[in-house]
C-alpha positions as CSV (number, residue, x, y, z in Angstrom):
1,M,17.0,71.4,-2.4
2,A,14.6,68.4,-3.5
3,K,10.8,69.2,-3.3
4,T,8.2,66.9,-2.1
5,K,6.0,65.2,-4.4
6,A,3.0,67.0,-3.2
7,E,4.8,70.4,-3.7
8,L,6.0,69.5,-7.4
9,K,2.4,68.8,-8.2
10,T,1.4,72.4,-7.2
11,I,4.2,73.6,-9.8
12,F,3.8,71.6,-13.0
13,V,-0.2,72.4,-13.6
14,T,-1.5,73.5,-16.9
15,G,-0.5,77.0,-17.4
16,A,2.4,77.2,-14.9
17,K,5.6,78.0,-16.3
18,P,8.3,75.9,-14.0
19,T,11.7,77.1,-13.5
20,Q,14.9,75.5,-14.5
21,A,15.3,74.8,-10.4
22,D,11.7,73.6,-10.8
23,F,13.0,71.1,-13.5
24,H,16.1,70.1,-11.8
25,D,13.9,69.3,-8.4
26,L,11.9,67.0,-10.4
27,I,14.6,65.2,-12.1
28,E,16.4,65.0,-8.8
29,G,13.3,63.2,-7.2
30,V,12.7,60.7,-9.6
31,Q,14.3,57.2,-8.5
32,G,15.9,55.1,-10.9
33,E,15.4,51.2,-11.6
34,Q,16.6,49.3,-8.5
35,G,19.8,47.6,-9.6
36,P,20.4,43.8,-8.8
37,Q,20.7,43.0,-5.2
38,G,23.9,42.8,-3.3
39,L,25.9,39.8,-1.4
40,Q,24.4,39.1,1.8
41,G,26.5,40.2,4.6
42,P,28.4,38.2,7.1
43,K,26.1,36.6,10.1
44,G,25.8,38.8,13.1
45,D,26.8,37.7,16.8
46,T,24.1,35.6,18.5
47,G,22.2,37.1,20.8
48,A,22.0,36.7,24.8
49,K,20.3,33.5,25.8
50,G,17.0,34.1,27.0
51,E,15.4,32.9,30.4
52,T,13.9,29.4,31.1
53,G,10.2,29.2,30.7
54,A,7.8,27.7,33.4
55,Q,8.0,24.1,33.8
56,G,5.0,22.4,31.7
57,V,2.4,20.2,33.4
58,K,3.3,16.7,34.4
59,G,1.8,13.9,32.5
60,D,-0.4,10.9,33.4
61,T,1.3,7.7,34.3
62,G,2.1,5.2,31.8
63,P,0.9,1.7,31.5
64,I,2.4,-0.9,33.9
65,G,5.5,-2.9,31.8
66,P,5.8,-6.7,31.5
67,A,6.7,-8.8,34.6
68,G,10.3,-9.5,34.8
69,A,12.0,-12.6,34.4
70,K,11.6,-15.5,37.0
71,G,14.1,-15.6,39.5
72,D,16.4,-18.7,39.7
73,K,15.5,-21.8,41.8
74,G,17.1,-21.6,45.3
75,D,19.1,-24.3,47.0
76,T,17.9,-27.4,48.0
77,G,16.5,-27.8,51.7
78,A,18.3,-30.2,54.3
79,T,16.6,-33.6,54.4
80,G,14.3,-33.9,57.4
81,A,14.2,-36.4,59.7
82,K,13.3,-40.3,59.3
83,G,9.2,-40.4,60.2
84,A,7.7,-43.3,61.9
85,D,6.9,-46.6,60.1
86,G,3.2,-46.3,59.0
87,A,0.1,-49.1,59.4
88,K,0.6,-52.1,57.2
89,G,-1.7,-52.0,54.2
90,A,-4.7,-53.7,54.4
91,N,-4.1,-56.0,51.6
92,G,-0.3,-56.2,52.0
93,L,1.0,-53.5,49.4
94,S,3.6,-50.9,49.6
95,I,4.3,-47.5,47.9
96,T,7.2,-47.9,45.6
97,A,7.1,-44.4,43.8
98,I,5.5,-41.0,44.3
99,A,5.0,-38.3,41.7
100,L,3.9,-35.1,42.4
101,T,2.1,-32.0,40.5
102,T,2.8,-28.5,41.1
103,D,1.5,-25.5,39.7
104,V,3.0,-22.7,37.9
105,D,4.3,-21.2,41.5
106,G,5.6,-24.4,42.8
107,K,3.1,-25.5,44.8
108,V,2.1,-29.2,45.3
109,T,-1.2,-29.8,44.0
110,G,-1.8,-33.5,43.7
111,G,0.3,-36.5,42.2
112,T,-0.1,-40.2,42.0
113,A,1.8,-43.3,44.1
114,T,2.8,-46.1,42.4
115,L,1.9,-49.6,44.6
116,S,4.0,-52.5,44.9
117,D,2.0,-54.6,42.7
118,A,2.3,-51.7,39.8
119,S,-1.1,-50.3,40.2
120,T,-1.8,-46.7,41.1
121,V,-3.4,-44.6,43.4
122,A,-3.9,-40.9,43.3
123,I,-2.8,-38.2,45.6
124,T,-5.0,-35.6,47.0
125,V,-3.9,-32.4,48.5
126,T,-5.9,-30.5,50.9
127,T,-5.1,-26.9,53.0
128,A,-6.8,-26.0,56.0
């Protein structure tokens, strides 16, 4: 029967007379050099899936994205009824053309009227 290291130290002391069995126990208790490592064995089965963890805290809202493309222009509306003739101008001129100015939203902001003598007059738009 192999003995522990502590037991063998009590037998192999100066002046002691170890027996053949003591030497046998000593030799059997010594480990030799470790040999080369063997090949890795096959992969084991995958374990069961664990429980789903708690949901995390909701993050901050991101910045507002860019504005979408401007939509197509709508259809032209119906022509209105003819208005009454205006009063004759003081110097006898009439309007031959009107050019209107609009802002980015399509609202009329002003314009120019061309008179029958080729002169022009500014058109001012006011809102109430």
